[in-house]
C-alpha positions as CSV (number, residue, x, y, z in Angstrom):
1,M,119.9,99.6,95.7
2,G,122.5,100.5,98.3
3,G,125.1,97.7,98.4
4,M,124.7,96.7,94.8
5,H,127.9,96.9,92.7
6,G,128.4,100.4,91.3
7,F,125.8,102.1,93.5
8,G,128.1,103.2,96.3
9,P,128.0,102.5,100.0
10,V,124.9,101.6,101.9
11,V,125.5,104.3,104.5
12,T,126.3,107.7,103.2
13,P,126.8,111.1,105.1
14,G,123.4,112.6,105.9
15,S,121.5,109.4,105.2
16,E,120.1,109.4,108.8
17,Q,118.1,112.6,108.1
18,A,114.4,112.1,107.3
19,Y,114.3,115.0,104.8
20,H,116.9,117.1,103.1
21,E,114.5,119.7,101.5
22,P,111.2,121.1,102.9
23,W,109.2,119.8,100.0
24,E,110.2,116.2,100.8
25,G,108.2,116.4,104.1
26,R,105.2,117.7,102.2
27,I,105.4,114.8,99.7
28,F,105.4,112.4,102.7
29,A,102.4,114.1,104.1
30,I,100.5,114.1,100.8
31,S,101.2,110.4,100.4
32,T,100.0,109.7,103.9
33,V,96.7,111.6,103.3
34,V,96.2,109.8,100.0
35,G,96.3,106.5,101.8
36,V,94.4,107.5,105.0
37,D,91.5,109.1,103.1
38,R,91.5,106.5,100.4
39,L,92.1,109.0,97.6
40,G,94.5,106.7,95.6
41,K,94.6,103.2,94.3
42,G,97.4,100.7,94.8
43,P,100.5,100.6,97.1
44,G,103.2,103.1,96.5
45,R,106.3,100.9,96.5
46,P,105.4,98.6,93.6
47,I,104.2,101.5,91.6
48,R,107.5,103.3,92.0
49,E,109.2,100.2,90.6
50,E,107.1,100.8,87.4
51,M,109.2,103.9,86.6
52,A,111.3,103.6,83.5
53,P,114.8,102.5,84.6
54,D,116.6,105.6,83.4
55,E,114.0,107.9,85.0
56,Y,114.2,105.9,88.3
57,L,118.0,106.2,88.5
58,R,117.9,110.0,87.8
59,A,115.2,110.6,90.4
60,S,115.8,111.3,94.1
61,Y,114.1,109.2,96.8
62,Y,111.1,111.6,97.2
63,E,110.9,112.3,93.5
64,R,110.0,108.7,93.1
65,W,107.4,109.2,95.8
66,I,105.9,112.0,93.7
67,Y,105.6,109.6,90.8
68,S,103.8,107.0,92.8
69,V,101.4,109.4,94.5
70,E,100.4,110.9,91.1
71,R,99.8,107.4,89.6
72,R,97.8,106.3,92.6
73,L,95.6,109.4,92.4
74,E,95.1,108.9,88.6
75,R,94.2,105.2,89.0
76,A,91.6,106.0,91.6
77,G,90.1,108.8,89.3
78,T,90.9,111.5,91.9
79,I,92.9,113.4,89.3
80,E,93.2,113.1,85.5
81,P,96.5,112.5,83.7
82,G,98.2,115.9,83.1
83,E,96.2,117.6,85.9
84,V,99.2,118.2,88.0
85,E,101.1,119.9,85.2
86,R,98.0,122.1,84.5
87,W,97.9,123.1,88.1
88,V,101.5,124.1,88.1
89,E,100.8,126.4,85.2
90,R,97.8,127.9,87.0
91,L,99.8,128.5,90.2
92,E,102.7,130.0,88.3
93,A,100.2,132.4,86.7
94,G,99.2,133.6,90.1
95,E,96.1,131.5,90.9
96,R,95.5,130.9,94.6
97,V,96.3,127.5,96.1
98,P,93.1,125.6,96.6
99,R,92.2,124.3,100.1
100,S,90.7,121.0,101.1
101,A,87.0,120.9,101.3
102,E,87.2,118.6,104.3
103,P,90.1,119.7,106.4
104,A,88.6,118.8,109.8
105,G,90.4,115.9,111.3
106,Q,92.7,115.2,108.3
107,A,95.9,116.0,110.1
108,E,94.8,114.0,113.1
109,R,94.0,111.0,111.0
110,A,97.3,111.2,109.2
111,L,99.3,111.4,112.5
112,E,97.5,108.4,113.9
113,A,98.3,106.4,110.7
114,V,102.0,107.4,110.9
115,A,102.2,106.4,114.6
116,E,100.3,103.1,114.1
117,T,102.4,100.0,114.4
118,E,101.7,96.4,113.5
119,T,103.2,93.3,115.0
120,L,103.9,90.1,113.0
121,R,101.8,87.1,113.6
122,P,103.2,84.2,115.7
123,P,105.7,82.3,113.5
124,G,103.8,78.9,113.6
125,D,105.4,76.2,111.5
126,A,108.8,77.4,110.2
127,R,111.0,75.4,107.9
128,Y,114.2,76.8,109.4
129,A,115.4,77.2,113.0
130,V,117.8,79.7,114.6
131,G,121.3,78.6,113.7
132,D,120.4,77.0,110.4
133,R,122.5,77.9,107.3
134,V,120.3,79.0,104.4
135,R,121.0,80.2,100.9
136,V,119.0,83.0,99.2
137,R,117.5,81.8,96.0
138,R,118.7,83.3,92.7
139,M,115.7,84.7,91.0
140,R,114.6,87.4,88.6
141,P,111.0,88.2,89.5
142,A,109.1,90.2,87.0
143,G,107.3,92.2,89.7
144,H,107.7,93.4,93.2
145,T,109.9,91.5,95.7
146,R,111.5,92.2,99.1
147,S,114.6,90.0,98.3
148,P,117.5,92.4,97.7
149,R,119.4,91.5,94.6
150,Y,122.8,91.7,96.4
151,V,122.0,88.8,98.7
152,R,120.6,86.4,96.1
153,G,122.8,83.4,95.9
154,A,124.6,84.2,99.2
155,T,124.6,81.9,102.2
156,G,123.9,83.1,105.7
157,V,122.8,82.0,109.2
158,V,119.3,82.3,110.7
159,E,119.6,84.6,113.7
160,A,115.9,84.9,114.6
161,I,112.4,84.1,113.4
162,R,110.5,87.4,113.3
163,G,107.0,86.0,112.8
164,N,104.6,85.5,110.0
165,D,103.7,88.2,107.5
166,P,101.9,88.3,104.1
167,L,104.3,87.5,101.2
168,P,104.5,90.9,99.4
169,D,105.4,89.4,96.0
170,I,101.9,88.1,95.3
171,G,99.8,91.2,95.3
172,P,101.6,93.5,97.8
173,Y,100.5,93.0,101.4
174,K,97.9,90.4,100.3
175,G,100.0,87.3,99.8
176,P,99.8,84.1,102.0
177,L,101.3,84.2,105.4
178,Q,105.0,83.1,105.6
179,P,107.7,83.0,108.3
180,V,110.1,86.0,108.1
181,Y,113.7,85.2,109.1
182,A,116.5,87.5,110.2
183,V,119.5,86.1,108.3
184,A,123.1,87.2,109.0
185,F,125.6,87.4,106.2
186,E,129.4,88.0,106.3
187,S,130.1,91.2,104.5
188,E,132.8,89.6,102.4
189,S,130.4,87.0,101.1
190,L,128.2,89.8,99.7
191,F,130.7,92.5,98.7
192,G,134.1,90.9,98.8
193,P,137.1,92.1,100.9
194,S,137.1,95.7,102.0
195,E,139.5,98.2,103.6
196,E,136.8,98.7,106.2
197,G,137.3,95.2,107.5
198,R,134.6,92.5,108.0
199,W,131.1,93.1,109.5
200,T,127.7,91.4,109.6
201,V,124.8,92.3,107.3
202,M,121.4,91.4,108.7
203,V,118.5,91.0,106.3
204,D,114.9,90.0,107.0
205,L,113.8,87.5,104.4
206,F,110.6,85.6,103.7
207,E,110.7,81.8,103.6
208,D,110.0,81.6,99.9
209,Y,113.3,83.5,99.3
210,L,115.4,80.8,101.0
211,E,116.6,77.3,100.2
212,D,119.0,74.7,101.7
213,P,122.6,75.5,101.0
């Protein structure tokens, strides 16, 4: 939401740090293990967007991750609703922390998953070319999207064609392949005049998000 009106600057002091509290790193590790060992169901990002708006706004970044990890585990049947709260009570009462029944190789698998990278498919037939002016469609999707609200309706210039990737709006990570464009926007066209001067905002956008200006 950084960059939206009323939500403060995109870059804030300390935002380059991966974690601000030790527990945040543990939540990242738990989320990784849930995915690598197939303990959960569904991708985390769209599930986090299911949070009630007031709860979402109150929560910190990794508190939202806690929410999505618990829902993924519940939907897979790995844990039952309320089981986390019951374990909190048991641990506070002095019960020992349980250990994984299959710890061998778990850390190695998680580290391999974190280090793994994927390249986009070759761009193929792209509607727009480098240098073309494009406008981001104004839309209000009911579900997940990777089109930031603050660029919708704005006009920019295609700086590069990244390649083809599955459109995440139609079943996250399972949609049809589409070209992804790096689109440059003038800061004033997005946020208005600023005492910080003018700068360029670069956003990667799927072809479905764009239209002719």
